[in-house]
N, C-alpha and C positions, 0 to 999 in steps of 0.2 A: 438272385435272391440274396438278402443280406447275410443269411447263414452260410452262404457259399464263399463269402469273402475271407481272405486270410487274416485281415485285421479290421476291426470295426471300432470307430470312435464317435463320440458325440460331445458337443460342447455348447455352452450357452453363456452369454455375458449380459449382465444387467447392472447398470450404474445409475444411482439416483442421488442427487445432491439438492438439498433444500436450503434456501437462504431466506431470512426475514430481516428487514431493516426499517428504521425510522429516521427521518431527516427533518430537522427544524432549522430555519435560518431567519435572521432579522437584519435588515439594512436600515441605516439612519444617515440622513444628510443634514448638515448644519450650515445654513446660509450659502449653499452651493460652493462651499470651500473645504469642508471637512466631511469625509465619508467613512462610516464605520460599518463593519460587517461582523456578525458573530453567528456561529452555527455549531451544531452538534449532530453527530450521526451515531446511531446504535445499530450494531450488526450481530446477528447470531446465525450460525451455519452448522449444518449437520456434520461437517468435517471437523468441528471442534470436539475435543475430548469431553467426556461426561463430567469431569471435575472442573471444567472451565466455564465461567459465566460469559455472558454476551460482552462484546468489545464495544468501547465507547471512544469516538474520535472527535475531539473538539477542533475548532479553527477560529482564528480572529484575523482581521485585516483592517488597516487604517490608511487613509490617503488624505493629504493636506495640500491643497493647491495654494502655495504661498504667493504665486504671482497675482492672485486676486485680492490680496491684502493691501491695505493702504501704505504700509511701510515699504512695499516693493516698488513704489513709483519711481524713485531715483534710478533704479537699475533696469526699468522697463525698456528703455531704448536699446539696450544690449541683450538682456535676457527677457524676452517678452512673455515666455511661459516657463513655469517651474512647478513641478509637482513632486512631493516626497511621498513614498509609499513603503509600507511594511506589512508583512504577513507571517503568521505562524499557524501551523496545523499538524494534525496527525493523520496517518492513513495506515491501512493494514493489508496484508496478503495472506489469504487463507491457505491452510495446508492442503495436501492432496486429499481426494475424496475419502479414501479408506485408511489414511495414515493413523487415525486415532483408534481404529477397530482392529482387534486381534482376529486374524483370518486362518481358516483351515482349508485344506484341499482334499478332494476325494482320492482315495488310493484303493488298490486291490489288496485285500488282507489275506490271511492264511486260508488255504483251501478255496481261494477265489472269492471269498466273501467280501462284501463292501466294507470299507474302513475309511478313517480320516487321518490326516497327518498334519503336523504344524506347517504353517506357511509364512505368515507375517505377524510379528509381535506389535500390537497396537500400543498407543500411549494415551491413557485416559486424561492426562494433564495437558495435552497438546492444545495450543492456542495459536492465534495468528502472529505473523511477523509484523511488528509495529515500527513505523518510521515516523520521525518528527522532523520538521524542517522550518527554518527561520530564514526569511528573505527581507532584505532592506535595499532600497534603491531610490532612484529619482529619474524623472523624465524632464528634459529641458529643451527649449527652442530659443535660438539666438538670431538676432538681426532680422526680425520680421519673418520668422520661420524659414530662413534660408539654410540654417544649420540646425539639426536636431540630434539629440543624444539620449541614449537610454543606458543606465548603469544599474546592475543588480549584483549584490553580494549574497551568497547563500551558504548555509551550513546545515548538514543533514546527519542525523544519527538514527541508526537502526538497532532496536533492541529486540531480544527474543527471536533472533534470526533462526530460520528453519534449517537444521543441520541433520544429515543422516549419520547416525552413529552405529558402528558394528555391534551386533547383539552378542552377549556372552553365551558361549556354547552350553553352559549349565542350565540355561533357561529352556532348552529343548527346541529353540527356534534357530534358524540360520538367517543370514542376510543382515539388514540394517533396520534401525528404528528411527523415526523422525522425532526430534526433540527441539524445544526452544532453547538454544544454547549460545548462539553467536551474537556478536556485537560489531557493528560497522559504523564508520563515520567518514564523511568527506565534506569538502568545502570548495568554493571556487567563486569566480566572479565573471560576469559577462558585460561586455561593452559594445554598443552599436552606435555608429555615427552615420548620419545621412546628410548630404549637402545638395543644394540646388544652386549651382554657381550661376547659371543663366536662366 
């Protein structure tokens, strides 16, 4: 029987996360040479703090096939295909499910009575970690497609990075609290060459 056990415990875990999003995109092609894309995405998530509104992420991209233009004819024998491309957009990373909510845990109180104790200090201002990236580059083919090249330069910035900050002891809580505090940036370039010698 349960009453005969030296120690009895019971536990239950329930995690619920809700997301809602809207995505709209429009693509336009001009004379099979210029291609434009514009899009916007709106996200809301139950992990966001109560003081934070929905996140909006736009994106734009453009491609121009220069080798289809008439002014490219003198170079066509050497560079038979050339395409310039660029893109810019934003994306986000949501916080942990309960990072915005203040949590308490059950405890055994005086005289064995049930009680609660502080567990995790939530952040009602918590939002997503937002990154924006710009890419520019080109694709080219030389000598009747015997040599092809792809080049891309990118730069990325992350704002409101999610950081765990120690909680002040005077708050009555221990551990850490998630806040939008950090900023990161990186850049680089990528080059790919492909040849068909024979």
